[in-house]
N, C-alpha and C positions, 0 to 999 in steps of 0.2 A: 261367375263365382264371386261371392261376397268378400270384401276386404275386412274380415273380422278375425279375431282370435277365437278359435273354437275352444270351448271350455271342456277339454278332454281330461282323461286321468292324469296325464303328465302335468298339465297346467294345475290341476288341483293339488298334486303332490308338491309342486313348487310353492304355491300359495300357502299351503299348510305349514311347510318348513319355515317359510319367511315369518309367518305369524307366530309360530312356536318359538323361534329365535327371539323375536321382539318381546314375547310374553314370558320368557324364562324367569325362573326365580333368581334372586340376587345371589351372587357367588358362583353361579353355574356358568361354565364356559359358553361363549356365544359364537362359536364357529360351526359352520356346516358345509357340506359338500353336496352339490347337485351335479351328477355326471351321467354321461351316456354317449353313444356313438354320434358322429357328425350327422347333421341333417334331420335331427329329431325335434327341432324347435326350441332348444334351450335359450338361445339368445333372444328369440322373439318373445318368449314368456317373461324373461327377465326385464326386457325393455317395457313391456306392457305393464308389468307389476310396478315398476319404478314410476311410470307415468300415473298410474292409478293411486298409488299409496304415498308418493313423495319420497320413497327411498332412493338411495344413491346407486347409480350404475356406472361402472367404469370397465373398460376393456384393456386387458394387458397388451403390451406391444413387444415385438421381438427384441428391441433394443432398450426396453424399459430399464431405467436406473432407479435407485431409491428416491432420488430427487424428483424425477419425472413422475413416478408413482404418486408421491405426496402432492405434487402440483396438480395432478389429475383429480385427486380427491378434493383438494382445496378449491379447485375451479367449480366442481359440482356443489360444493358447500357455499359458494359465493364469496370465498375468501380471496384476498389479494395480498401478495407479499413482495410486490415489485418485480422488476424484470430479471434480476439475478439473485434470488433469495438464497440465503445460507441454508444448508441442509438441516442444521440444528434448529433454526428458527421455523422452518417449514414443519418439521416433526412436532415441535412443541405447540405450534399454532393449530395443527390439525388435531392432535391429541386433546388439547385444551378445549377446542370447540366441541368435539364429539363427547367429551366428558360432561360438559354442561348441557349439551343438546344431543342426546344419543340418537343416532340414525342407523338403520340397517344399510350396510354397504355391500352391494353385489359386485363381485370381481369376476369377469368373464375371461375365458381363454387362459385359465390358470396354468395350463400345461406349459406355456412358454415363459412363465415367470422364473427368474433366476433364484437361486437359493437365498441371495441377499434380499431380494424383494419379498420373498415369502417370509423371511425373518422380520422384515419391516412391517408387513401386514400383521403378523402375530404380535409384535411389540405395540402397534397402535391399538389392536384389540385389547391386549392385556391392560394397558395403561388408561384407556378411555372407557373400557367396559361396553363399547358399542359392538353390536353383532355384525359379523361378516359372513356372507354366503358366497362360497367359492364355487365357480362353475367351470367344469372341464369336460373334455372328451375322452375317448378311449385311451387307456394307459395312465390316466391321472392317479388312480389309486396306487399303482406301483411306484409312481413318482413321489407320492406324499408319505407312504407308509414308513420309509426309512427316516423321515424327518420327525422323530418322536415328539419333540416339544410342540410341533404344529398338529400332527396327526392325533395325538392324545387329547387335544382340545376339541376335536370334532364331535359336537353334541349329536348331530344327525349326519348320516350318509345316505342320500336318497338317489335312486337311479331313474333316469329318464329312459323309458323303454320303447322299442318299436311298437307300432299299432298291432293289436290282434284284430279279429274280425269285428268284435263289438266296438272297439275303439274307432275303427275306420268308419263303421256305420254311423256312429255318433258324430264323428268329425264331418262326414259327408252331409249329414242332415243339417248341420249348422252353416256350412259354407257354400253349398251348391244351390244355384237357382233352378237347375234342371235336376231332378232326383236321379239317383243311380239305383238300379235294381241289385238284388243280392248276388246274382251271377257276375255282374260287372265289378262289384266290390271284391268278390272272391278272386277274380282275375287280377284286379289291381293289387291286392295283397300279395298274390303269388309273384307278380312282376317286380314289385318294389321291396319285398321282404319287410314291409311295415315302415319303411323310411318315410317320414313325414314330408320332406321336401319332394321326394320322388312321387309320392301320392298326389301332392298338389299339382305337379306338372302333368301327370297322367290324367287326372280327373278333369283338369282344365281343358286339355285337348279333347277328352271324351265329351265334355259339355259342348264344346264348339262344334264337334262333328254331329252330335245329337241335334243341336239347334239347326244345323245346315240341312239335316235330313228330316226336320220337323217331327222328330220323335218325341213321345211323351216322357221318356226317361232315357237315361244313359244305360245301354246294354253292353255286353261283352264285345259286340261287333263294333262298337265305337272306340275301343281301346286297341293299342298295337297288338300284333300277333305275338304269341309266346315264343 
């Protein structure tokens, strides 16, 4: 199995939302949400896009404070404020930098952000006009909807969806060294319900078993029993 990011529908959705945020008209809010169930590859595409485009990627932490959040952004921007920076100086430094040099900031695991941190993200966006792409798993919409000042600024709400058959076939064609036939893909889809992470595990095991059997392709017999 190749160690590549397959350019699937979900990847294209993320890339398009990122580009649209950065290319939005002046005065238009620059917040967006990319959400979906766990195991669908949201973090992987965010890291890949950040490396490819030079955008900022940060991951929320369970004990994130406003200061910690701003230090994470500052670190990715290459800014330093000393060992114990004041919150006001951190905030003004990050806002000032992003105002002069706008960068897309992707914030992963937004579900675990406190209301205070969510408010700080909105403040940085409002005052710098830099775009922010929030990434969350199931339940995040219900979490954000009551926060009107933040939710109302979401220019795009895009869903990362489980694979359907065409998605899985496209994905398998890009990552597998041993091809999988349609029966194997149908079985994989049934066993995983289209979860990307589970598909990777199942197809990798099938590829190993097909190789051991010197089979020309992965068939349903190379996957676990239903």
